[in-house]
MDAnalysis code that builds the backbone (N, CA, C; Angstrom):
import MDAnalysis as mda
import numpy as np

u = mda.Universe.empty(177, n_residues=59, atom_resindex=np.repeat(np.arange(59), 3), trajectory=True)
u.add_TopologyAttr("name", ["N", "CA", "C"] * 59)
u.add_TopologyAttr("resid", np.arange(1, 60))
u.add_TopologyAttr("resname", ["MET", "LYS", "LYS", "ASP", "GLU", "ILE", "ARG", "LYS", "MET", "LEU", "GLN", "ASP", "ASP", "ILE", "GLU", "ASN", "PHE", "ARG", "SER", "LYS", "ALA", "GLN", "HIS", "TYR", "ASP", "THR", "LEU", "HIS", "LEU", "PHE", "GLU", "ALA", "ALA", "LYS", "TYR", "ALA", "ASP", "ASN", "LEU", "ALA", "SER", "ASN", "ILE", "GLU", "LEU", "ALA", "LEU", "THR", "THR", "MET", "PRO", "SER", "ASP", "GLY", "ASP", "GLN", "LYS", "ILE", "TYR"])
u.atoms.positions = np.array([
    [73.581, 84.696, 103.514],
    [74.314, 85.853, 103.941],
    [73.339, 86.811, 104.626],
    [73.725, 87.298, 105.780],
    [72.857, 88.195, 106.546],
    [72.953, 89.621, 106.010],
    [71.944, 90.407, 106.357],
    [71.879, 91.792, 105.872],
    [73.061, 92.616, 106.363],
    [73.461, 92.397, 107.614],
    [74.589, 93.162, 108.158],
    [75.903, 92.797, 107.472],
    [76.038, 91.538, 107.051],
    [77.235, 91.123, 106.315],
    [77.282, 91.806, 104.950],
    [76.131, 91.882, 104.302],
    [76.054, 92.559, 103.010],
    [76.351, 94.042, 103.180],
    [75.806, 94.631, 104.239],
    [76.041, 96.054, 104.527],
    [77.540, 96.317, 104.718],
    [78.223, 95.458, 105.456],
    [79.661, 95.609, 105.692],
    [80.435, 95.490, 104.377],
    [80.041, 94.538, 103.537],
    [80.706, 94.348, 102.258],
    [80.540, 95.593, 101.368],
    [79.346, 96.158, 101.365],
    [79.102, 97.358, 100.568],
    [79.868, 98.560, 101.110],
    [79.991, 98.660, 102.428],
    [80.779, 99.753, 103.010],
    [82.252, 99.626, 102.621],
    [82.751, 98.397, 102.577],
    [84.125, 98.176, 102.123],
    [84.277, 98.569, 100.654],
    [83.270, 98.247, 99.844],
    [83.298, 98.629, 98.431],
    [83.315, 100.145, 98.266],
    [82.538, 100.837, 99.085],
    [82.503, 102.300, 99.025],
    [83.889, 102.871, 99.319],
    [84.515, 102.381, 100.372],
    [85.863, 102.848, 100.717],
    [86.849, 102.544, 99.594],
    [86.719, 101.355, 98.996],
    [87.601, 100.947, 97.910],
    [87.449, 101.875, 96.703],
    [86.214, 102.173, 96.312],
    [85.996, 103.043, 95.163],
    [86.442, 104.475, 95.448],
    [86.272, 104.935, 96.676],
    [86.743, 106.286, 97.029],
    [88.276, 106.361, 96.947],
    [88.958, 105.312, 97.410],
    [90.424, 105.324, 97.332],
    [90.889, 105.206, 95.882],
    [90.158, 104.430, 95.070],
    [90.497, 104.353, 93.645],
    [90.308, 105.706, 92.974],
    [89.255, 106.416, 93.343],
    [89.008, 107.739, 92.766],
    [90.167, 108.679, 93.086],
    [90.664, 108.633, 94.312],
    [91.803, 109.479, 94.678],
    [93.046, 109.081, 93.892],
    [93.250, 107.781, 93.728],
    [94.410, 107.297, 92.980],
    [94.327, 107.729, 91.517],
    [93.169, 107.571, 90.908],
    [92.986, 107.987, 89.515],
    [93.188, 109.489, 89.364],
    [92.769, 110.237, 90.362],
    [92.923, 111.690, 90.316],
    [94.399, 112.078, 90.310],
    [95.222, 111.379, 91.080],
    [96.657, 111.688, 91.103],
    [97.324, 111.350, 89.777],
    [96.743, 110.395, 89.043],
    [97.285, 110.021, 87.733],
    [96.685, 110.859, 86.606],
    [95.873, 111.848, 86.970],
    [95.197, 112.730, 86.013],
    [94.237, 111.964, 85.109],
    [93.659, 110.911, 85.635],
    [92.614, 110.159, 84.935],
    [91.276, 110.635, 85.483],
    [90.889, 111.827, 85.074],
    [89.754, 112.503, 85.696],
    [88.424, 111.804, 85.436],
    [88.238, 111.245, 84.241],
    [86.983, 110.543, 83.948],
    [86.850, 109.285, 84.807],
    [87.948, 108.555, 84.965],
    [87.922, 107.350, 85.803],
    [87.684, 107.722, 87.264],
    [88.282, 108.808, 87.702],
    [88.088, 109.265, 89.084],
    [86.639, 109.662, 89.314],
    [86.071, 110.362, 88.355],
    [84.672, 110.782, 88.474],
    [83.746, 109.569, 88.494],
    [84.021, 108.587, 87.631],
    [83.204, 107.377, 87.578],
    [83.280, 106.614, 88.905],
    [84.478, 106.438, 89.444],
    [84.645, 105.706, 90.703],
    [83.962, 106.436, 91.853],
    [84.056, 107.755, 91.866],
    [83.413, 108.531, 92.928],
    [81.892, 108.463, 92.810],
    [81.377, 108.541, 91.582],
    [79.929, 108.422, 91.377],
    [79.425, 107.035, 91.763],
    [80.199, 106.019, 91.449],
    [79.817, 104.656, 91.813],
    [79.756, 104.502, 93.329],
    [80.736, 105.048, 94.019],
    [80.732, 105.003, 95.486],
    [79.528, 105.753, 96.048],
    [79.202, 106.889, 95.457],
    [78.048, 107.669, 95.920],
    [76.745, 106.916, 95.699],
    [76.623, 106.244, 94.561],
    [75.406, 105.487, 94.277],
    [75.242, 104.299, 95.223],
    [76.335, 103.608, 95.519],
    [76.268, 102.494, 96.468],
    [75.912, 103.022, 97.853],
    [76.483, 104.163, 98.215],
    [76.198, 104.776, 99.508],
    [74.724, 105.159, 99.619],
    [74.163, 105.688, 98.547],
    [72.751, 106.047, 98.533],
    [71.873, 104.805, 98.676],
    [72.219, 103.740, 97.973],
    [71.454, 102.498, 98.078],
    [71.563, 101.908, 99.481],
    [72.696, 102.081, 100.104],
    [72.922, 101.545, 101.444],
    [72.030, 102.223, 102.481],
    [71.653, 103.474, 102.246],
    [70.806, 104.182, 103.203],
    [69.399, 103.599, 103.272],
    [68.959, 102.945, 102.212],
    [67.612, 102.367, 102.200],
    [67.613, 100.880, 102.512],
    [68.786, 100.296, 102.658],
    [68.879, 98.860, 102.915],
    [68.619, 98.565, 104.392],
    [67.721, 97.636, 104.677],
    [67.448, 97.309, 106.079],
    [68.615, 96.543, 106.710],
    [68.669, 96.587, 108.028],
    [69.680, 95.818, 108.753],
    [69.000, 94.631, 109.425],
    [69.789, 93.772, 110.031],
    [69.242, 92.572, 110.674],
    [68.339, 92.919, 111.850],
    [68.582, 94.049, 112.503],
    [67.802, 94.425, 113.675],
    [66.465, 95.075, 113.363],
    [66.218, 95.397, 112.107],
    [64.961, 96.049, 111.734],
    [63.799, 95.061, 111.790],
    [62.634, 95.591, 112.131],
    [61.436, 94.755, 112.153],
    [60.953, 94.512, 110.733],
    [60.374, 93.347, 110.526],
    [59.802, 93.049, 109.220],
    [58.493, 93.803, 109.057],
    [58.264, 94.273, 107.856],
    [57.013, 94.960, 107.540],
    [56.125, 93.971, 106.805],
    [54.936, 93.792, 107.324],
    [54.019, 92.834, 106.706],
    [52.979, 93.525, 105.894],
])
């Protein structure tokens, strides 16, 4: 699996967790909403440090 494919999969996961957080919030499940939003934020933070296929290798 290429780095860009993994990046796309993680971006989809972020969107999924953000939508789940909104759904949980409408059901007044505030702890679940907070957890889903924090999980999306953590994946987003990890994604900022993940290299892409176009990046040069560091030796």
